[in-house]
C-alpha positions as CSV (number, residue, x, y, z in Angstrom):
1,X,19.1,41.1,59.2
2,X,20.3,40.6,55.7
3,X,19.8,43.4,53.3
4,X,20.4,44.1,49.6
5,X,20.0,47.3,47.8
6,X,21.2,49.5,45.1
7,X,21.6,53.2,44.3
8,X,20.7,55.0,41.2
9,X,22.6,58.2,40.3
10,X,22.1,60.7,37.6
11,X,24.6,61.4,34.9
12,X,26.3,64.7,35.5
13,X,27.9,64.8,32.0
14,X,26.2,63.6,28.8
15,X,28.3,61.8,26.2
16,X,27.2,63.4,22.9
17,X,30.0,62.6,20.5
18,X,27.6,62.3,17.5
19,X,26.0,65.7,18.2
20,X,29.4,67.2,18.5
21,X,30.4,65.7,15.2
22,X,27.3,67.1,13.6
23,X,28.2,70.6,14.9
24,X,25.4,70.9,17.5
25,X,26.0,73.3,20.3
26,X,26.5,71.6,23.7
27,X,25.8,73.1,27.1
28,X,28.1,72.8,30.1
29,X,26.5,69.5,31.2
30,X,27.0,67.9,27.7
31,X,23.3,68.3,26.7
32,X,22.4,69.4,23.2
33,X,21.1,72.9,23.1
34,X,17.6,73.0,21.5
35,X,14.8,75.5,21.0
36,X,11.1,74.8,22.0
37,X,10.6,72.5,19.1
38,X,13.8,70.4,19.5
39,X,15.8,72.2,16.8
40,X,19.5,72.4,17.2
41,X,21.8,75.0,15.7
42,X,22.7,72.4,13.0
43,X,20.3,72.6,10.1
44,X,18.0,69.6,10.0
45,X,19.2,68.1,13.3
46,X,16.7,67.8,16.1
47,X,17.2,66.4,19.6
48,X,15.0,65.4,22.6
49,X,15.0,63.6,25.8
50,X,18.2,62.5,27.6
51,X,20.4,64.0,24.9
52,X,19.3,67.5,25.8
53,X,19.9,67.5,29.5
54,X,21.8,65.8,32.3
55,X,19.6,64.7,35.1
56,X,16.8,62.3,35.9
57,X,16.2,60.1,32.9
58,X,12.5,59.6,32.8
59,X,10.5,58.0,30.0
60,X,7.6,60.4,30.3
61,X,10.0,63.4,29.8
62,X,11.7,61.8,26.8
63,X,8.4,60.9,25.2
64,X,7.0,64.3,25.5
65,X,10.1,66.0,24.2
66,X,10.2,63.5,21.3
67,X,6.6,64.4,20.5
68,X,7.5,68.1,20.6
69,X,10.5,67.6,18.4
70,X,8.3,65.6,15.9
71,X,6.0,68.6,15.7
72,X,9.1,70.7,14.9
73,X,10.1,68.4,12.1
74,X,6.6,68.3,10.7
75,X,6.3,72.1,10.9
76,X,9.7,72.7,9.2
77,X,9.0,70.2,6.4
78,X,5.5,71.6,5.8
79,X,6.9,75.2,5.7
80,X,9.6,74.1,3.2
81,X,6.9,72.9,0.8
82,X,4.6,75.9,1.1
83,X,7.1,78.8,1.2
């Protein structure tokens, strides 16, 4: 019986050289540390999806985190105008 197959593995360490150069705090797995709205510790820098965690890369997770980070950007820009 002939068989062919492949295996998919998760990344255990994220390469985030750009985030590191921007001064973002990185967790032990190489993911960028963010708050609930995707804000990093670097002013004006937001992150979402695969850059914030090491594990299963799923489109639905990245899309939802991107939407949440966009809400954070919108909120911060709006507050900058009205405060």
